N, CA, C and O of each residue as an XYZ file, in Angstrom:
900
protein
N     -13.462     -1.398      9.834
C     -12.890     -0.582     10.893
C     -13.757     -0.697     12.137
O     -14.983     -0.756     12.036
N     -13.150     -0.729     13.277
C     -13.901     -0.886     14.503
C     -14.689      0.389     14.790
O     -14.309      1.484     14.374
N     -15.790      0.219     15.508
C     -16.648      1.353     15.803
C     -16.091      2.224     16.913
O     -16.414      3.408     17.002
N     -15.259      1.643     17.754
C     -14.692      2.411     18.859
C     -13.196      2.481     18.715
O     -12.560      1.552     18.216
N     -12.632      3.600     19.160
C     -11.196      3.809     19.036
C     -10.658      4.307     20.371
O     -11.335      5.036     21.096
N      -9.442      3.906     20.680
C      -8.858      4.405     21.912
C      -8.267      5.797     21.696
O      -8.264      6.311     20.578
N      -7.778      6.390     22.757
C      -7.285      7.768     22.682
C      -6.123      7.907     21.701
O      -6.016      8.912     20.998
N      -5.263      6.911     21.655
C      -4.103      6.993     20.766
C      -4.535      7.064     19.313
O      -3.937      7.787     18.516
N      -5.577      6.311     18.966
C      -6.051      6.326     17.587
C      -6.662      7.677     17.245
O      -6.473      8.186     16.140
N      -7.395      8.262     18.195
C      -7.986      9.569     17.927
C      -6.907     10.621     17.762
O      -7.077     11.567     16.993
N      -5.804     10.471     18.472
C      -4.692     11.409     18.292
C      -4.111     11.282     16.897
O      -3.717     12.278     16.292
N      -4.055     10.050     16.379
C      -3.588      9.848     15.008
C      -4.525     10.540     14.033
O      -4.081     11.174     13.075
N      -5.824     10.415     14.282
C      -6.808     11.083     13.425
C      -6.565     12.582     13.419
O      -6.560     13.213     12.362
N      -6.363     13.154     14.611
C      -6.174     14.587     14.743
C      -4.912     15.038     14.024
O      -4.911     16.082     13.371
N      -3.844     14.267     14.136
C      -2.582     14.602     13.486
C      -2.746     14.639     11.982
O      -2.254     15.553     11.321
N      -3.451     13.630     11.426
C      -3.670     13.584      9.988
C      -4.504     14.777      9.536
O      -4.215     15.389      8.508
N      -5.549     15.109     10.314
C      -6.428     16.225      9.964
C      -5.643     17.525      9.907
O      -5.796     18.308      8.969
N      -4.801     17.758     10.912
C      -4.038     19.002     10.978
C      -3.057     19.098      9.820
O      -2.930     20.149      9.190
N      -2.356     17.984      9.537
C      -1.344     18.003      8.472
C      -1.988     18.162      7.110
O      -1.462     18.859      6.243
N      -3.141     17.508      6.922
C      -3.799     17.544      5.627
C      -4.348     18.923      5.313
O      -4.315     19.348      4.158
N      -4.855     19.634      6.320
C      -5.561     20.880      6.075
C      -4.804     22.121      6.555
O      -5.355     23.221      6.528
N      -3.564     21.963      6.990
C      -2.769     23.109      7.413
C      -1.588     23.278      6.485
O      -0.859     22.321      6.225
N      -1.391     24.481      5.985
C      -0.323     24.716      5.006
C       0.939     25.241      5.649
O       1.937     25.433      4.955
N       0.935     25.485      6.965
C       2.096     26.069      7.620
C       3.118     25.038      8.042
O       4.216     25.410      8.455
N       2.802     23.750      7.955
C       3.744     22.705      8.356
C       4.753     22.490      7.243
O       4.373     22.293      6.089
N       6.032     22.526      7.577
C       7.077     22.341      6.579
C       7.830     21.064      6.841
O       7.895     20.613      7.985
N       8.422     20.447      5.782
C       9.199     19.223      5.963
C      10.359     19.436      6.913
O      10.915     20.531      6.996
N      10.721     18.383      7.629
C      11.868     18.354      8.532
C      11.686     19.280      9.736
O      12.665     19.646     10.387
N      10.446     19.659     10.036
C      10.190     20.478     11.220
C      10.015     19.558     12.413
O       9.872     18.344     12.261
N      10.027     20.149     13.604
C       9.708     19.358     14.790
C       8.211     19.088     14.800
O       7.404     19.986     14.560
N       7.853     17.853     15.078
C       6.432     17.505     15.181
C       6.094     17.407     16.654
O       6.873     16.866     17.439
N       4.932     17.930     17.037
C       4.535     17.919     18.433
C       3.308     17.044     18.603
O       2.360     17.140     17.824
N       3.319     16.192     19.615
C       2.186     15.324     19.909
C       1.964     15.303     21.412
O       2.921     15.387     22.182
N       0.745     15.194     21.825
C       0.419     15.211     23.247
C       0.203     13.793     23.745
O      -0.586     13.040     23.175
N       0.898     13.436     24.801
C       0.719     12.157     25.455
C      -0.286     12.375     26.585
O       0.065     12.918     27.633
N      -1.522     11.959     26.377
C      -2.574     12.257     27.352
C      -2.379     11.515     28.666
O      -2.800     11.992     29.720
N      -1.739     10.344     28.606
C      -1.583      9.571     29.836
C      -0.656     10.291     30.815
O      -0.905     10.292     32.021
N       0.419     10.906     30.296
C       1.373     11.593     31.157
C       1.185     13.109     31.119
O       1.843     13.849     31.850
N       0.258     13.563     30.237
C      -0.028     14.988     30.105
C       1.240     15.775     29.812
O       1.470     16.840     30.383
N       2.055     15.238     28.917
C       3.299     15.888     28.552
C       3.315     16.150     27.057
O       2.595     15.508     26.292
N       4.137     17.090     26.653
C       4.341     17.362     25.240
C       5.640     16.711     24.803
O       6.681     16.897     25.435
N       5.577     15.950     23.723
C       6.733     15.193     23.272
C       7.233     15.773     21.953
O       6.438     15.990     21.038
N       8.525     16.025     21.840
C       9.129     16.516     20.601
C       9.809     15.364     19.879
O      10.593     14.626     20.475
N       9.509     15.212     18.603
C      10.161     14.172     17.805
C      10.969     14.846     16.721
O      10.402     15.530     15.870
N      12.282     14.671     16.726
C      13.142     15.305     15.740
C      13.550     14.290     14.691
O      14.094     13.231     15.006
N      13.283     14.625     13.451
C      13.642     13.765     12.331
C      14.377     14.612     11.304
O      13.871     15.643     10.860
N      15.572     14.173     10.932
C      16.359     14.877      9.935
C      16.824     13.889      8.867
O      17.375     12.835      9.183
N      16.600     14.235      7.618
C      16.993     13.377      6.501
C      18.222     13.962      5.828
O      18.261     15.155      5.526
N      19.229     13.123      5.592
C      20.428     13.531      4.863
C      20.622     12.613      3.669
O      19.860     11.664      3.484
N      21.629     12.885      2.866
C      21.918     12.025      1.722
C      22.384     10.644      2.166
O      22.254      9.674      1.419
N      22.929     10.550      3.382
C      23.466      9.279      3.865
C      22.444      8.438      4.616
O      22.564      7.214      4.667
N      21.436      9.087      5.200
C      20.482      8.327      5.995
C      19.491      9.242      6.691
O      19.172     10.320      6.190
N      19.002      8.807      7.855
C      17.993      9.565      8.581
C      18.279      9.519     10.079
O      18.619      8.468     10.623
N      18.140     10.666     10.740
C      18.255     10.762     12.193
C      16.847     10.795     12.775
O      16.037     11.643     12.400
N      16.557      9.875     13.690
C      15.251      9.838     14.346
C      15.474      9.839     15.852
O      15.970      8.870     16.427
N      15.093     10.954     16.479
C      15.238     11.078     17.936
C      16.647     10.741     18.402
O      16.832     10.034     19.392
N      17.632     11.251     17.682
C      19.020     11.081     18.086
C      19.694      9.820     17.598
O      20.893      9.646     17.816
N      18.964      8.932     16.944
C      19.538      7.694     16.406
C      19.657      7.800     14.892
O      18.707      8.178     14.206
N      20.837      7.462     14.382
C      21.058      7.540     12.938
C      20.880      6.167     12.299
O      21.399      5.163     12.786
N      20.135      6.148     11.197
C      19.944      4.938     10.407
C      20.421      5.223      8.987
O      19.965      6.168      8.344
N      21.350      4.386      8.505
C      21.759      4.527      7.109
C      20.606      4.110      6.205
O      19.612      3.554      6.671
N      20.744      4.382      4.906
C      19.697      3.982      3.966
C      19.475      2.474      4.025
O      18.339      2.000      3.995
N      20.579      1.727      4.109
C      20.482      0.270      4.144
C      19.811     -0.198      5.430
O      18.988     -1.114      5.406
N      20.158      0.426      6.548
C      19.556      0.044      7.825
C      18.060      0.356      7.846
O      17.258     -0.432      8.346
N      17.698      1.513      7.298
C      16.278      1.862      7.282
C      15.506      0.932      6.359
O      14.364      0.572      6.646
N      16.130      0.544      5.249
C      15.488     -0.404      4.333
C      15.209     -1.720      5.047
O      14.131     -2.295      4.895
N      16.181     -2.202      5.830
C      16.003     -3.449      6.568
C      14.887     -3.323      7.596
O      14.101     -4.252      7.781
N      14.816     -2.174      8.266
C      13.744     -1.957      9.238
C      12.391     -1.868      8.534
O      11.385     -2.372      9.034
N      12.380     -1.225      7.379
C      11.144     -1.063      6.632
C      10.563     -2.410      6.225
O       9.345     -2.562      6.141
N      11.420     -3.376      5.974
C      10.961     -4.704      5.575
C      10.231     -5.425      6.715
O       9.586     -6.451      6.498
N      10.339     -4.878      7.924
C       9.627     -5.453      9.067
C       8.334     -4.699      9.375
O       7.669     -4.981     10.371
N       7.982     -3.737      8.515
C       6.802     -2.909      8.756
C       5.544     -3.761      8.833
O       5.340     -4.660      8.017
N       4.714     -3.473      9.811
C       3.462     -4.195     10.006
C       2.310     -3.204      9.889
O       2.279     -2.192     10.589
N       1.365     -3.500      9.000
C       0.195     -2.643      8.844
C      -0.677     -2.777     10.079
O      -1.015     -3.888     10.487
N      -1.044     -1.645     10.677
C      -1.838     -1.688     11.896
C      -3.288     -1.314     11.660
O      -4.190     -1.991     12.152
N      -3.525     -0.232     10.906
C      -4.907      0.169     10.675
C      -4.973      1.294      9.655
O      -3.977      1.940      9.334
N      -6.186      1.500      9.162
C      -6.463      2.663      8.328
C      -6.830      3.789      9.272
O      -7.871      3.735      9.927
N      -5.986      4.810      9.350
C      -6.210      5.856     10.337
C      -6.875      7.088      9.766
O      -7.087      8.055     10.497
N      -7.213      7.091      8.493
C      -7.875      8.264      7.927
C      -9.296      8.370      8.465
O      -9.993      7.359      8.546
N      -9.741      9.565      8.832
C     -11.109      9.726      9.329
C     -12.120      9.227      8.314
O     -11.932      9.398      7.110
N     -13.185      8.616      8.791
C     -14.150      7.993      7.889
C     -14.892      9.005      7.037
O     -15.527      8.626      6.053
N     -14.830     10.288      7.391
C     -15.527     11.297      6.606
C     -14.717     11.737      5.397
O     -15.218     12.478      4.552
N     -13.467     11.286      5.306
C     -12.631     11.667      4.185
C     -12.582     10.534      3.169
O     -12.583      9.357      3.532
N     -12.541     10.898      1.911
C     -12.420      9.884      0.862
C     -10.981      9.402      0.806
O     -10.049     10.206      0.796
N     -10.801      8.084      0.771
C      -9.458      7.521      0.689
C      -9.111      7.367     -0.776
O      -9.745      6.584     -1.483
N      -8.127      8.091     -1.238
C      -7.798      8.088     -2.657
C      -6.645      7.156     -2.992
O      -6.388      6.893     -4.167
N      -5.951      6.656     -1.990
C      -4.814      5.796     -2.264
C      -4.824      4.558     -1.401
O      -5.279      4.592     -0.258
N      -4.316      3.448     -1.950
C      -4.324      2.192     -1.209
C      -3.405      2.241     -0.003
O      -3.572      1.457      0.931
N      -2.429      3.155     -0.007
C      -1.450      3.187      1.067
C      -1.916      3.972      2.281
O      -1.244      3.944      3.312
N      -3.036      4.669      2.199
C      -3.498      5.460      3.330
C      -3.664      4.569      4.550
O      -4.406      3.587      4.520
N      -2.965      4.921      5.629
C      -3.058      4.113      6.831
C      -1.815      4.236      7.677
O      -0.988      5.121      7.456
N      -1.681      3.354      8.643
C      -0.572      3.395      9.591
C       0.175      2.069      9.608
O      -0.429      0.999      9.674
N       1.486      2.159      9.547
C       2.357      1.000      9.692
C       3.234      1.206     10.923
O       3.526      2.341     11.302
N       3.646      0.116     11.538
C       4.563      0.196     12.678
C       5.875     -0.454     12.281
O       5.898     -1.592     11.813
N       6.979      0.281     12.472
C       8.312     -0.231     12.158
C       9.088     -0.381     13.456
O       9.317      0.612     14.146
N       9.502     -1.603     13.811
C      10.271     -1.804     15.038
C      11.511     -0.915     15.068
O      12.264     -0.862     14.097
N      11.719     -0.221     16.181
C      12.873      0.647     16.323
C      12.652      2.057     15.814
O      13.412      2.964     16.156
N      11.619      2.258     15.000
C      11.344      3.572     14.425
C      10.038      4.135     14.965
O       9.969      5.301     15.354
N       9.004      3.301     14.988
C       7.692      3.755     15.428
C       6.703      3.767     14.293
O       6.796      2.961     13.367
N       5.751      4.682     14.364
C       4.688      4.724     13.374
C       5.115      5.429     12.088
O       5.822      6.436     12.111
N       4.666      4.871     10.973
C       4.743      5.535      9.678
C       3.307      5.695      9.210
O       2.594      4.713      9.000
N       2.889      6.956      9.048
C       1.519      7.253      8.651
C       1.524      7.841      7.248
O       2.321      8.728      6.942
N       0.636      7.346      6.401
C       0.437      7.929      5.079
C      -1.016      8.373      4.991
O      -1.929      7.558      5.129
N      -1.226      9.657      4.763
C      -2.577     10.191      4.716
C      -3.177      9.986      3.330
O      -2.481      9.633      2.378
N      -4.483     10.214      3.241
C      -5.171     10.086      1.961
C      -4.650     11.093      0.950
O      -4.770     10.883     -0.257
N      -4.072     12.185      1.435
C      -3.519     13.203      0.541
C      -2.099     12.871      0.101
O      -1.500     13.621     -0.669
N      -1.548     11.743      0.588
C      -0.207     11.341      0.186
C       0.900     11.875      1.069
O       2.075     11.735      0.728
N       0.554     12.492      2.213
C       1.559     12.989      3.150
C       2.155     11.812      3.911
O       1.423     10.960      4.414
N       3.487     11.764      3.996
C       4.190     10.702      4.711
C       4.721     11.259      6.022
O       5.409     12.280      6.034
N       4.401     10.586      7.136
C       4.815     11.016      8.463
C       5.615      9.892      9.105
O       5.118      8.774      9.245
N       6.839     10.183      9.492
C       7.704      9.204     10.144
C       8.016      9.690     11.549
O       8.553     10.783     11.728
N       7.681      8.881     12.543
C       7.936      9.220     13.946
C       7.409     10.604     14.285
O       8.010     11.315     15.090
N       6.291     10.994     13.678
C       5.651     12.266     13.993
C       6.080     13.442     13.161
O       5.548     14.537     13.344
N       7.032     13.268     12.240
C       7.513     14.374     11.417
C       7.129     14.173      9.955
O       7.192     13.061      9.429
N       6.732     15.264      9.310
C       6.363     15.215      7.899
C       7.618     15.060      7.048
O       8.605     15.770      7.244
N       7.571     14.114      6.094
C       8.708     13.852      5.209
C       8.455     14.522      3.860
O       7.371     14.389      3.291
N       9.441     15.232      3.355
C       9.288     15.959      2.097
C       9.160     15.000      0.922
O       9.908     14.029      0.809
N       8.203     15.287      0.056
C       8.036     14.487     -1.158
C       9.275     14.623     -2.039
O       9.852     15.704     -2.159
N       9.673     13.515     -2.649
C      10.825     13.529     -3.539
C      12.131     13.150     -2.885
O      13.112     12.893     -3.583
N      12.174     13.105     -1.544
C      13.400     12.676     -0.881
C      13.530     11.164     -1.000
O      12.553     10.472     -1.285
N      14.719     10.662     -0.785
C      14.944      9.227     -0.947
C      14.083      8.408      0.006
O      13.601      7.334     -0.352
N      13.888      8.926      1.238
C      13.113      8.148      2.204
C      11.627      8.159      1.841
O      10.935      7.159      2.035
N      11.143      9.265      1.324
C       9.749      9.328      0.880
C       9.523      8.320     -0.233
O       8.573      7.538     -0.192
N      10.403      8.341     -1.228
C      10.265      7.424     -2.363
C      10.415      5.970     -1.933
O       9.716      5.087     -2.430
N      11.342      5.734     -0.999
C      11.574      4.371     -0.524
C      10.342      3.827      0.193
O       9.920      2.699     -0.062
N       9.767      4.627      1.088
C       8.586      4.191      1.838
C       7.413      3.968      0.900
O       6.728      2.949      0.986
N       7.182      4.916      0.008
C       6.049      4.807     -0.909
C       6.172      3.567     -1.790
O       5.209      2.820     -1.967
N       7.377      3.356     -2.344
C       7.566      2.222     -3.249
C       7.476      0.896     -2.507
O       6.854     -0.049     -2.992
N       8.098      0.823     -1.326
C       8.102     -0.441     -0.593
C       6.698     -0.828     -0.138
O       6.275     -1.969     -0.326
N       5.978      0.117      0.459
C       4.651     -0.199      0.959
C       3.665     -0.424     -0.178
O       2.725     -1.207     -0.043
N       3.877      0.265     -1.306
C       3.044      0.028     -2.480
C       3.222     -1.405     -2.967
O       2.249     -2.086     -3.289
N       4.485     -1.862     -3.017
C       4.763     -3.235     -3.450
C       4.219     -4.237     -2.436
O       3.666     -5.271     -2.810
N       4.379     -3.928     -1.164
C       3.890     -4.824     -0.114
C       2.367     -4.985     -0.203
O       1.839     -6.090     -0.076
N       1.675     -3.864     -0.423
C       0.216     -3.908     -0.554
C      -0.195     -4.698     -1.783
O      -1.145     -5.480     -1.738
N       0.526     -4.492     -2.889
C       0.221     -5.218     -4.123
C       0.397     -6.721     -3.926
O      -0.457     -7.504     -4.342
N       1.493     -7.127     -3.298
C       1.753     -8.542     -3.088
C       0.667     -9.184     -2.218
O       0.290    -10.335     -2.439
N       0.172     -8.441     -1.238
C      -0.888     -8.976     -0.381
C      -2.181     -9.162     -1.163
O      -2.876    -10.163     -0.987
N      -2.506     -8.204     -2.026
C      -3.694     -8.354     -2.871
C      -3.548     -9.562     -3.794
O      -4.481    -10.346     -3.969
N      -2.374     -9.692     -4.371
C      -2.138    -10.801     -5.299
C      -2.240    -12.133     -4.582
O      -2.840    -13.076     -5.100
N      -1.662    -12.217     -3.400
C      -1.704    -13.460     -2.634
C      -3.133    -13.822     -2.240
O      -3.522    -14.989     -2.274
N      -3.910    -12.806     -1.866
C      -5.275    -13.049     -1.408
C      -6.285    -13.116     -2.550
O      -7.439    -13.490     -2.342
N      -5.854    -12.755     -3.748
C      -6.760    -12.776     -4.882
C      -7.772    -11.651     -4.876
O      -8.826    -11.756     -5.505
N      -7.463    -10.576     -4.170
C      -8.387     -9.455     -4.058
C      -8.057     -8.353     -5.061
O      -6.976     -8.330     -5.650
N      -9.002     -7.449     -5.240
C      -8.822     -6.340     -6.175
C      -7.840     -5.321     -5.605
O      -7.890     -4.998     -4.418
N      -6.956     -4.824     -6.447
C      -6.016     -3.798     -6.023
C      -6.660     -2.427     -6.140
O      -7.743     -2.283     -6.708
N      -5.983     -1.421     -5.596
C      -6.393     -0.061     -5.846
C      -6.202      0.214     -7.339
O      -5.167     -0.144     -7.902
N      -7.176      0.839     -7.978
C      -7.082      1.067     -9.418
C      -7.538     -0.118    -10.242
O      -7.289     -0.174    -11.446
N      -8.210     -1.073     -9.596
C      -8.713     -2.250    -10.305
C      -9.691     -1.837    -11.405
O     -10.496     -0.925    -11.218
N      -9.616     -2.518    -12.558
C     -10.502     -2.221    -13.681
C     -11.066     -3.511    -14.267
O     -10.623     -4.613    -13.942
N     -12.050     -3.343    -15.135
C     -12.614     -4.450    -15.901
C     -12.351     -4.172    -17.376
O     -12.699     -3.107    -17.886
N     -11.737     -5.134    -18.054
C     -11.414     -4.945    -19.466
C     -12.679     -5.155    -20.296
O     -13.413     -6.118    -20.076
N     -12.934     -4.261    -21.246
C     -14.199     -4.353    -21.989
C     -14.288     -5.510    -22.976
O     -15.384     -5.866    -23.410
N     -13.136     -6.110    -23.341
C     -13.149     -7.224    -24.282
C     -13.279     -8.536    -23.510
O     -12.369     -8.892    -22.762
N     -14.378     -9.258    -23.670
C     -14.573    -10.502    -22.905
C     -13.720    -11.665    -23.400
O     -13.719    -12.733    -22.789
N     -12.997    -11.470    -24.494
C     -12.241    -12.579    -25.074
C     -10.865    -12.764    -24.445
O     -10.419    -13.896    -24.256
N     -10.189    -11.667    -24.119
C      -8.838    -11.789    -23.563
C      -8.446    -10.514    -22.846
O      -9.028     -9.454    -23.076
N      -7.441    -10.626    -21.963
C      -6.903     -9.479    -21.238
C      -5.585     -9.047    -21.868
O      -4.892     -9.876    -22.457
N      -5.221     -7.775    -21.760
C      -3.926     -7.320    -22.287
C      -2.781     -7.863    -21.444
O      -2.973     -8.231    -20.285
N      -1.598     -7.911    -22.026
C      -0.427     -8.424    -21.308
C       0.313     -7.322    -20.553
O       1.251     -7.605    -19.809
N      -0.098     -6.079    -20.738
C       0.479     -4.972    -19.981
C      -0.655     -4.110    -19.427
O      -1.750     -4.061    -19.988
N      -0.372     -3.440    -18.324
C      -1.378     -2.595    -17.698
C      -0.734     -1.628    -16.727
O       0.490     -1.503    -16.687
N      -1.539     -0.958    -15.959
C      -1.019     -0.031    -14.962
C      -0.276     -0.825    -13.890
O      -0.803     -1.807    -13.368
N       0.949     -0.402    -13.561
C       1.747     -1.137    -12.573
C       1.013     -1.359    -11.254
O       0.319     -0.482    -10.741
N       1.195     -2.571    -10.729
C       0.658     -2.980     -9.427
C      -0.866     -2.825     -9.347
O      -1.407     -2.356     -8.346
N      -1.520     -3.222    -10.397
C      -2.976     -3.222    -10.387
C      -3.486     -4.574    -10.847
O      -2.725     -5.426    -11.305
N      -4.799     -4.750    -10.713
C      -5.452     -5.964    -11.196
C      -6.517     -5.579    -12.206
O      -7.009     -4.451    -12.222
N      -6.864     -6.548    -13.052
C      -7.884     -6.307    -14.073
C      -8.678     -7.582    -14.285
O      -8.117     -8.677    -14.333
N      -9.983     -7.431    -14.412
C     -10.856     -8.584    -14.609
C     -11.307     -8.696    -16.056
O     -11.478     -7.702    -16.761
N     -11.492     -9.933    -16.469
C     -12.201    -10.227    -17.718
C     -13.503    -10.881    -17.323
O     -13.507    -11.903    -16.637
N     -14.607    -10.301    -17.750
C     -15.914    -10.839    -17.417
C     -16.552    -11.476    -18.646
O     -16.119    -11.250    -19.776
N     -17.577    -12.265    -18.408
C     -18.201    -13.028    -19.489
C     -18.766    -12.129    -20.581
O     -18.782    -12.502    -21.754
N     -19.231    -10.940    -20.189
C     -19.813    -10.040    -21.184
C     -19.085     -8.707    -21.293
O     -19.549     -7.805    -21.990
N     -17.947     -8.572    -20.612
C     -17.175     -7.340    -20.689
C     -17.710     -6.207    -19.831
O     -17.241     -5.074    -19.941
N     -18.685     -6.495    -18.977
C     -19.262     -5.452    -18.135
C     -18.767     -5.577    -16.700
O     -18.250     -6.621    -16.304
N     -18.926     -4.510    -15.926
C     -18.503     -4.511    -14.529
C     -19.297     -5.510    -13.711
O     -18.778     -6.082    -12.752
N     -20.532     -5.720    -14.076
C     -21.404     -6.607    -13.307
C     -21.427     -8.039    -13.846
O     -22.139     -8.897    -13.324
N     -20.643     -8.283    -14.890
C     -20.632     -9.615    -15.478
C     -19.896    -10.632    -14.621
O     -19.185    -10.270    -13.684
N     -20.069    -11.894    -14.944
C     -19.386    -12.975    -14.225
C     -17.889    -12.908    -14.507
O     -17.469    -12.857    -15.663
N     -17.085    -12.909    -13.440
C     -15.633    -12.830    -13.598
C     -15.099    -14.162    -14.097
O     -15.300    -15.204    -13.473
N     -14.416    -14.109    -15.231
C     -13.828    -15.300    -15.830
C     -12.347    -15.405    -15.480
O     -11.820    -16.497    -15.267
N     -11.684    -14.245    -15.423
C     -10.243    -14.241    -15.189
C      -9.834    -12.924    -14.536
O     -10.373    -11.864    -14.857
N      -8.874    -13.004    -13.615
C      -8.303    -11.807    -12.990
C      -6.794    -11.827    -13.227
O      -6.124    -12.822    -12.950
N      -6.275    -10.727    -13.737
C      -4.834    -10.639    -14.026
C      -4.206     -9.546    -13.181
O      -4.780     -8.472    -12.998
N      -3.009     -9.837    -12.667
C      -2.239     -8.872    -11.890
C      -1.040     -8.416    -12.698
O      -0.396     -9.213    -13.380
N      -0.744     -7.118    -12.615
C       0.374     -6.523    -13.335
C       1.429     -6.063    -12.337
O       1.111     -5.373    -11.369
N       2.678     -6.440    -12.568
C       3.752     -6.161    -11.619
C       4.160     -4.689    -11.627
O       3.510     -3.860    -12.263
N       5.246     -4.374    -10.911
C       5.670     -2.982    -10.763
C       6.074     -2.333    -12.078
O       6.115     -1.106    -12.177
N       6.373     -3.148    -13.093
C       6.720     -2.626    -14.409
C       5.527     -2.620    -15.363
O       5.649     -2.217    -16.520
N       4.369     -3.072    -14.867
C       3.173     -3.080    -15.697
C       3.033     -4.310    -16.576
O       2.200     -4.334    -17.482
N       3.845     -5.336    -16.315
C       3.765     -6.569    -17.105
C       2.871     -7.602    -16.410
O       2.776     -7.626    -15.183
N       2.219     -8.452    -17.207
C       1.385     -9.510    -16.645
C       2.206    -10.333    -15.659
O       3.333    -10.733    -15.951
N       1.629    -10.578    -14.496
C       2.352    -11.224    -13.402
C       1.733    -12.580    -13.060
O       2.412    -13.607    -13.078
N       0.445    -12.570    -12.750
C      -0.273    -13.783    -12.366
C      -1.705    -13.691    -12.882
O      -2.316    -12.622    -12.868
N      -2.229    -14.825    -13.336
C      -3.642    -14.934    -13.702
C      -4.357    -15.817    -12.697
O      -3.819    -16.833    -12.257
N      -5.561    -15.432    -12.339
C      -6.461    -16.308    -11.598
C      -7.609    -16.646    -12.535
O      -8.369    -15.764    -12.936
N      -7.737    -17.909    -12.883
C      -8.797    -18.349    -13.783
C      -9.948    -18.923    -12.968
O      -9.750    -19.743    -12.071
N     -11.153    -18.475    -13.297
C     -12.324    -18.884    -12.543
C     -13.170    -19.915    -13.291
O     -14.340    -20.114    -12.964
N     -12.584    -20.566    -14.287
C     -13.258    -21.678    -14.960
C     -12.224    -22.737    -15.310
O     -11.030    -22.545    -15.079
N     -12.676    -23.841    -15.859
C     -11.777    -24.963    -16.162
C     -11.381    -25.002    -17.631
O     -10.839    -26.001    -18.104
N     -11.649    -23.917    -18.356
C     -11.308    -23.807    -19.777
C     -11.981    -24.893    -20.610
O     -11.501    -25.242    -21.688
N     -13.063    -25.409    -20.123
C     -13.746    -26.473    -20.851
C     -13.042    -27.807    -20.768
O     -13.370    -28.726    -21.517
N     -12.070    -27.933    -19.863
C     -11.310    -29.176    -19.736
C     -11.155    -29.510    -18.246
O     -10.091    -29.286    -17.669
N     -12.201    -30.040    -17.631
C     -12.164    -30.303    -16.185
C     -11.114    -31.324    -15.776
O     -10.668    -31.306    -14.628
N     -10.703    -32.216    -16.676
C      -9.677    -33.207    -16.325
C      -8.326    -32.539    -16.111
O      -7.597    -32.875    -15.177
N      -8.001    -31.595    -16.980
C      -6.706    -30.924    -16.873
C      -6.735    -29.780    -15.870
O      -5.692    -29.372    -15.359
N      -7.928    -29.262    -15.588
C      -8.060    -28.154    -14.644
C      -9.153    -28.472    -13.621
O     -10.203    -27.830    -13.602
N      -8.894    -29.464    -12.779
C      -9.917    -29.841    -11.792
C     -10.087    -28.801    -10.681
O     -11.102    -28.781     -9.986
N      -9.087    -27.946    -10.528
C      -9.152    -26.940     -9.469
C      -9.662    -25.618    -10.035
O      -9.068    -25.061    -10.958
N     -10.752    -25.127     -9.484
C     -11.324    -23.844     -9.901
C     -11.701    -23.065     -8.633
O     -12.465    -23.562     -7.806
N     -11.164    -21.843     -8.478
C     -10.231    -21.175     -9.398
C      -8.814    -21.720     -9.260
O      -8.483    -22.380     -8.275
N      -7.981    -21.435    -10.262
C      -6.573    -21.818    -10.220
C      -5.742    -20.683    -10.802
O      -6.274    -19.739    -11.386
N      -4.424    -20.792    -10.633
C      -3.530    -19.703    -11.030
C      -2.510    -20.157    -12.073
O      -2.115    -21.321    -12.142
N      -2.102    -19.166    -12.885
C      -1.010    -19.346    -13.840
C      -0.043    -18.175    -13.671
O      -0.465    -17.018    -13.673
N       1.239    -18.465    -13.524
C       2.251    -17.411    -13.458
C       2.661    -16.984    -14.862
O       2.578    -17.756    -15.817
N       3.107    -15.732    -14.963
C       3.690    -15.226    -16.194
C       5.195    -15.089    -15.997
O       5.638    -14.548    -14.984
N       5.983    -15.569    -16.951
C       7.439    -15.478    -16.883
C       7.961    -14.935    -18.201
O       7.782    -15.544    -19.255
N       8.614    -13.769    -18.123
C       9.197    -13.137    -19.323
C       8.170    -12.976    -20.445
O       8.463    -13.229    -21.613
N       6.977    -12.555    -20.072
C       5.951    -12.275    -21.065
C       5.212    -13.485    -21.585
O       4.410    -13.376    -22.513
N       5.475    -14.649    -20.993
C       4.818    -15.876    -21.433
C       4.047    -16.490    -20.263
O       4.584    -16.643    -19.165
N       2.794    -16.836    -20.510
C       1.982    -17.454    -19.464
C       2.363    -18.919    -19.303
O       2.367    -19.689    -20.264
N       2.681    -19.282    -18.071
C       3.069    -20.658    -17.775
C       1.840    -21.577    -17.880
O       0.780    -21.267    -17.338
N       1.990    -22.682    -18.564
C       0.882    -23.630    -18.706
C       0.575    -24.368    -17.413
O      -0.551    -24.809    -17.185
N       1.605    -24.497    -16.562
C       1.383    -25.150    -15.270
C       0.480    -24.277    -14.398
O       0.576    -23.050    -14.425
N      -0.384    -24.913    -13.635
C      -1.310    -24.180    -12.794
C      -1.164    -24.665    -11.346
O      -0.590    -25.720    -11.077
N      -1.690    -23.878    -10.449
C      -1.652    -24.266     -9.026
C      -2.829    -23.626     -8.296
O      -2.988    -23.820     -7.091
C-alpha cells in the first residue's frame, strides 16, 4: 500500500470506519458523502428489489448488474492499516456505470455509497463473484489464497478442501518446510489445479519446474504445463 493517500482515499477510510463502528446505519438508507472539491453534500439513493437494483435513479436488472459486475476492477485495499483484515475481499472495486463497491474487513458491502443488507441477492452475488475472481487471480499467479494451509502429511494432499483455498505439501509436513506441491480447491471444494515444485524424480518427462497439472472430474491430468 502506498504511504500517501489522496483526499478521496481518506474519505473511503472514513466511510468504512463509520459503517464498521456505528450501529445506527440501516440497509437501504441514504448514504451521505462529502465532496471536498466542491464542498457539497451528495446523496446516493440505492434501492434493491426482487427484480433488480435502482442506483441514483437508474434501474439495473439482475442480469444487467451481473454483466456490469464482470467488468469490476480492483482498485485498492481501503481498510485502515490499524485494522486487521479478516477477509480476502476487503477492499474497493470500481464498476463502470455503477461506481465504487467497497467491502470492509467486517464484511459490510457498500454499493455507490449505500450499505447493502446481508442475505439479499445483490449481496450474495457481489460476495460470490468477487470471491471467485480473487480465487482465480491467486490460482493464476500461483499465490496463497486467504485461508491457505499446510497439510501435515508430507506424502500427499487431500482431493477435497475448503472451497476457493490453497494448500501446500511440504517436505516435512511443517509450515517452514520446503514446498513440494501447492493444490487449489474450487468453489465446491474439489481439487482444481496442482503446482508441482519438483520433477518427480524424472527430469526428462518434467523438465519444467515448477509445472502444473489440472484436475478434471476428480482425476489429476497427467499432462503438465
